[in-house]
LUMTIKOL-208673 format. One line per field, with one value per residue (C-alpha): residue in one letter; x, z, y. Coordinates in nm, 2 decimals, padded with zeros to 4 digits, always signed. Layout:
N
residuo: [A,...]
c1: [X,...]
c3: [Z,...]
c2: [Y,...]
//
This chain:
326
residuo: [X,X,X,X,X,X,X,X,X,X,X,X,X,X,X,X,X,X,X,X,X,X,X,X,X,X,X,X,X,X,X,X,X,X,X,X,X,X,X,X,X,X,X,X,X,X,X,X,X,X,X,X,X,X,X,X,X,X,X,X,X,X,X,X,X,X,X,X,X,X,X,X,X,X,X,X,X,X,X,X,X,X,X,X,X,X,X,X,X,X,X,X,X,X,X,X,X,X,X,X,X,X,X,X,X,X,X,X,X,X,X,X,X,X,X,X,X,X,X,X,X,X,X,X,X,X,X,X,X,X,X,X,X,X,X,X,X,X,X,X,X,X,X,X,X,X,X,X,X,X,X,X,X,X,X,X,X,X,X,X,X,X,X,X,X,X,X,X,X,X,X,X,X,X,X,X,X,X,X,X,X,X,X,X,X,X,X,X,X,X,X,X,X,X,X,X,X,X,X,X,X,X,X,X,X,X,X,X,X,X,X,X,X,X,X,X,X,X,X,X,X,X,X,X,X,X,X,X,X,X,X,X,X,X,X,X,X,X,X,X,X,X,X,X,X,X,X,X,X,X,X,X,X,X,X,X,X,X,X,X,X,X,X,X,X,X,X,X,X,X,X,X,X,X,X,X,X,X,X,X,X,X,X,X,X,X,X,X,X,X,X,X,X,X,X,X,X,X,X,X,X,X,X,X,X,X,X,X,X,X,X,X,X,X,X,X,X,X,X,X,X,X,X,X,X,X]
c1: [-01.01,-01.05,-00.74,-00.50,-00.15,-00.07,+00.30,+00.39,+00.03,-00.24,-00.60,-00.88,-01.10,-01.07,-01.37,-01.30,-01.50,-01.39,-01.27,-01.54,-01.78,-01.61,-01.43,-01.35,-01.29,-01.62,-01.74,-01.42,-01.53,-01.87,-01.75,-01.44,-01.66,-01.80,-01.50,-01.16,-01.00,-01.11,-01.02,-01.13,-01.07,-00.97,-00.79,-00.68,-00.44,-00.69,-01.07,-01.24,-01.60,-01.57,-01.80,-02.10,-02.44,-02.73,-03.04,-03.29,-03.13,-02.95,-03.07,-02.72,-02.64,-02.32,-02.46,-02.75,-02.87,-02.97,-03.20,-03.27,-02.90,-02.80,-02.54,-02.43,-02.30,-02.11,-01.90,-01.82,-01.46,-01.30,-01.51,-01.33,-01.30,-00.92,-00.62,-00.68,-01.03,-00.93,-00.64,-00.88,-01.09,-00.79,-00.65,-00.99,-01.02,-00.67,-00.74,-01.08,-01.25,-01.13,-01.29,-01.11,-01.03,-00.70,-00.68,-00.55,-00.58,-00.66,-00.51,-00.48,-00.24,-00.48,-00.49,-00.58,-00.22,-00.21,+00.16,+00.34,+00.55,+00.24,+00.08,+00.40,+00.43,+00.07,+00.11,+00.42,+00.23,-00.06,+00.17,+00.39,+00.10,-00.13,+00.14,+00.12,-00.24,-00.23,-00.17,-00.19,-00.08,-00.16,-00.33,-00.24,-00.53,-00.50,-00.81,-01.10,-01.24,-01.39,-01.07,-00.88,-00.54,-00.54,-00.50,-00.17,-00.05,-00.13,+00.21,+00.48,+00.72,+00.49,+00.41,+00.78,+00.78,+00.48,+00.61,+00.95,+00.77,+00.58,+00.90,+01.08,+00.81,+00.61,+00.87,+00.72,+00.36,+00.18,+00.19,-00.11,-00.21,-00.57,-00.61,-00.92,-01.10,-01.08,-01.29,-01.43,-01.44,-01.23,-00.97,-00.75,-00.39,-00.28,-00.50,-00.40,-00.03,-00.05,-00.21,+00.03,+00.33,+00.23,+00.16,+00.50,+00.68,+00.48,+00.54,+00.91,+00.98,+00.82,+00.44,+00.26,-00.11,-00.32,-00.69,-00.88,-01.06,-01.23,-01.52,-01.56,-01.56,-01.88,-02.00,-02.27,-02.43,-02.50,-02.76,-03.09,-03.02,-02.70,-02.81,-02.81,-02.46,-02.23,-01.94,-01.91,-01.74,-01.86,-01.77,-02.00,-01.99,-02.20,-02.32,-02.23,-01.86,-01.82,-01.70,-01.46,-01.31,-01.29,-01.09,-00.85,-00.80,-00.72,-00.47,-00.29,-00.27,-00.12,+00.14,+00.23,+00.12,+00.29,+00.12,-00.18,-00.50,-00.80,-01.10,-01.33,-01.62,-01.96,-01.93,-02.28,-02.27,-02.05,-02.06,-01.93,-01.65,-01.56,-01.54,-01.29,-01.08,-01.08,-00.94,-00.67,-00.80,-00.64,-00.90,-01.24,-01.39,-01.74,-01.93,-02.21,-02.37,-02.42,-02.64,-02.87,-02.85,-02.70,-02.42,-02.56,-02.36,-02.05,-02.18,-02.29,-01.93,-01.78,-02.02,-01.97,-01.59,-01.59,-01.81,-01.60,-01.28,-01.40,-01.12,-00.86,-00.77,-00.79,-00.42,-00.34,-00.57,-00.41,-00.06,-00.14,-00.30,+00.01,+00.24,+00.03,+00.07,+00.45]
c3: [+03.54,+03.16,+03.13,+02.86,+02.75,+02.38,+02.34,+02.61,+02.64,+02.88,+02.77,+03.03,+02.83,+02.53,+02.32,+02.05,+01.79,+01.45,+01.16,+00.93,+01.20,+01.26,+00.93,+01.01,+01.38,+01.44,+01.75,+01.94,+02.27,+02.32,+02.20,+02.42,+02.72,+02.58,+02.43,+02.55,+02.23,+01.92,+01.56,+01.36,+00.98,+00.73,+00.72,+00.38,+00.28,+00.04,+00.06,-00.14,-00.23,-00.29,-00.53,-00.62,-00.48,-00.69,-00.60,-00.72,-01.05,-01.17,-00.94,-00.82,-00.45,-00.26,+00.06,+00.16,+00.49,+00.48,+00.78,+00.74,+00.76,+00.99,+00.74,+00.57,+00.21,+00.10,-00.19,-00.07,-00.20,+00.09,+00.13,+00.37,+00.44,+00.42,+00.66,+00.74,+00.86,+01.06,+01.23,+01.35,+01.52,+01.67,+01.81,+01.96,+02.12,+02.26,+02.43,+02.56,+02.83,+02.71,+02.80,+02.87,+02.52,+02.33,+01.96,+01.70,+01.39,+01.07,+00.76,+00.39,+00.14,-00.15,-00.36,-00.72,-00.82,-00.83,-00.78,-00.48,-00.43,-00.42,-00.16,+00.06,+00.04,+00.14,+00.43,+00.55,+00.56,+00.75,+01.01,+01.07,+01.09,+01.31,+01.54,+01.80,+01.87,+01.87,+02.20,+02.11,+01.75,+01.38,+01.17,+00.80,+00.57,+00.22,+00.24,+00.07,-00.18,-00.41,-00.45,-00.73,-00.66,-00.31,-00.46,-00.62,-00.27,-00.09,-00.14,+00.11,-00.07,-00.02,+00.34,+00.41,+00.27,+00.48,+00.81,+00.74,+00.69,+01.02,+01.21,+01.07,+01.14,+01.44,+01.62,+01.97,+01.86,+01.83,+01.46,+01.33,+01.00,+00.88,+00.71,+00.50,+00.59,+00.39,+00.07,+00.13,+00.38,+00.40,+00.26,-00.02,+00.07,-00.16,+00.00,+00.35,+00.27,+00.10,+00.41,+00.65,+00.45,+00.45,+00.82,+00.88,+00.70,+00.90,+01.23,+01.18,+01.10,+01.40,+01.36,+01.68,+01.60,+01.32,+01.28,+01.14,+00.92,+00.73,+00.50,+00.28,-00.09,-00.28,-00.64,-00.64,-00.96,-00.81,-00.56,-00.60,-00.30,-00.46,-00.83,-00.83,-00.70,-00.91,-00.83,-00.93,-00.60,-00.25,+00.10,+00.33,+00.71,+01.00,+01.12,+00.81,+00.85,+01.19,+01.08,+00.83,+01.10,+01.35,+01.11,+01.03,+01.40,+01.47,+01.18,+01.26,+01.64,+01.57,+01.34,+01.54,+01.91,+02.03,+01.78,+01.92,+01.73,+01.71,+01.62,+01.40,+01.20,+01.30,+01.67,+01.79,+02.16,+02.45,+02.36,+02.01,+02.17,+02.40,+02.10,+01.94,+02.26,+02.26,+01.90,+01.98,+02.00,+02.22,+02.16,+01.98,+01.78,+01.67,+01.40,+01.22,+01.53,+01.66,+01.36,+01.45,+01.83,+01.97,+02.22,+02.48,+02.32,+02.47,+02.82,+02.72,+02.60,+02.92,+03.14,+02.95,+02.96,+03.33,+03.39,+03.17,+03.33,+03.68,+03.91,+03.64,+03.46,+03.08,+03.07,+03.25,+03.02,+02.71,+02.84,+02.93,+02.60,+02.41,+02.62,+02.53,+02.15,+02.15]
c2: [+00.48,+00.56,+00.79,+00.67,+00.77,+00.85,+00.91,+01.17,+01.29,+01.18,+01.19,+01.20,+00.97,+00.73,+00.85,+01.10,+01.30,+01.17,+01.38,+01.52,+01.63,+01.96,+02.02,+02.39,+02.38,+02.57,+02.38,+02.30,+02.45,+02.28,+01.94,+01.96,+01.90,+01.58,+01.40,+01.29,+01.41,+01.60,+01.51,+01.82,+01.85,+01.76,+02.10,+02.22,+02.50,+02.67,+02.69,+02.41,+02.37,+02.00,+01.81,+02.02,+01.95,+02.09,+01.89,+02.15,+02.26,+01.95,+01.67,+01.59,+01.52,+01.44,+01.29,+01.07,+00.91,+00.55,+00.52,+00.15,+00.05,+00.34,+00.45,+00.78,+00.77,+01.08,+01.20,+01.55,+01.58,+01.76,+02.08,+02.31,+02.68,+02.68,+02.74,+03.11,+03.04,+02.74,+02.91,+03.19,+02.92,+02.73,+03.06,+03.15,+02.81,+02.81,+03.15,+03.06,+02.84,+02.50,+02.18,+01.85,+01.75,+01.75,+01.82,+01.57,+01.78,+01.60,+01.75,+01.69,+01.84,+01.82,+02.14,+02.22,+02.13,+01.75,+01.67,+01.51,+01.83,+02.05,+01.82,+01.82,+02.20,+02.23,+01.99,+02.18,+02.51,+02.35,+02.19,+02.50,+02.75,+02.54,+02.39,+02.67,+02.59,+02.21,+02.04,+01.67,+01.61,+01.57,+01.31,+01.29,+01.20,+01.05,+00.83,+01.01,+00.76,+01.02,+01.22,+01.03,+01.18,+01.03,+00.69,+00.80,+00.91,+00.58,+00.42,+00.33,+00.57,+00.87,+00.75,+00.79,+01.14,+01.25,+01.11,+01.26,+01.60,+01.56,+01.46,+01.77,+02.03,+01.90,+01.68,+01.70,+01.62,+01.29,+01.17,+00.98,+00.83,+00.76,+00.43,+00.33,+00.01,-00.31,-00.30,-00.65,-00.93,-01.14,-00.90,-01.02,-01.10,-00.82,-00.55,-00.67,-00.66,-00.32,-00.16,-00.33,-00.22,+00.14,+00.13,-00.04,+00.25,+00.50,+00.32,+00.25,+00.61,+00.76,+00.73,+00.66,+00.63,+00.49,+00.56,+00.26,+00.35,+00.63,+00.53,+00.23,+00.30,+00.21,+00.23,+00.50,+00.36,+00.02,+00.13,+00.33,+00.55,+00.69,+00.70,+01.09,+01.13,+01.35,+01.12,+00.75,+00.66,+00.75,+00.66,+00.47,+00.51,+00.39,+00.06,-00.15,-00.05,-00.22,-00.57,-00.41,-00.19,-00.48,-00.70,-00.42,-00.34,-00.70,-00.74,-00.42,-00.49,-00.84,-00.69,-00.38,-00.44,-00.12,+00.11,+00.30,+00.23,+00.46,+00.24,+00.44,+00.30,+00.16,+00.19,+00.24,+00.14,+00.06,-00.31,-00.22,-00.02,-00.31,-00.55,-00.30,-00.30,-00.68,-00.67,-00.41,-00.06,+00.21,+00.48,+00.50,+00.78,+00.86,+01.05,+00.87,+00.73,+01.08,+01.15,+00.87,+00.85,+01.17,+01.23,+00.99,+00.71,+00.87,+00.80,+00.45,+00.37,+00.51,+00.31,-00.02,+00.02,+00.08,-00.22,-00.45,-00.33,-00.38,-00.26,-00.25,+00.08,+00.11,+00.19,-00.14,-00.33,-00.19,-00.26,-00.62,-00.68,-00.55,-00.77,-01.08,-01.01,-00.92]
//
């Protein structure tokens, strides 16, 4: 009942494990039995330590948990063990006792050389070397709020370059783009149009999926809980992100009804997931909620979706909803 098609691929379930949880593809096999799809990464070409965390010697931190608001605030700056390490894990998973999940690999071309050409070259190597082990597709990521160069890359012009690269090197795979949430509600007309224009370029040139959204940028110096952050900007995830994600899902679905949407941000229950489906989601993915409530939320989402759907399949619900918007 909850099976769903994404491009030419059929997923057994609509609940995924969001990027950031398994940055280095270390836990693919155990999580593959829980989720309908896995979104490991962000994978980088070279090992990267990210923003330093030295709480004992310098008092600086890069991640805090806000228990009261059920949120996580992080300024990690893409820590990752690099492509060689990641490929070893992908190869091991592809040869082992796989679960039911498909892999949508999240990747970033960020390196220590901050030019567009360096980013594209890095992305090309990641795509070509990991493609033999990826069954679903790839998700490009330029959304980290604490990596300044990403802001230079968030233009329609660079979006065209990245989707062209994906079309050239992984033509048969699903192509996804991660989009950061609105910075405020209601969003400004300028911010809304900027996001929709970048998505339009991605979609009209062969993109099939957008993940909405990553973390919401916040000023670390404006709150006591983040005063010791080494970075002035961090990303907030968790329950506070929910209304920002919902609004973006609604806007994108109205503009591009045939584009598959992964709702990611603040989903803490089956009822939350259903609200995302009512606004236009095709899939949902989780991370921060698992920190606070564990993996049982996956079953809750599945149970609520089945109850809300009644005798209808999720695939039928999504197709009817799209037809109503067209």
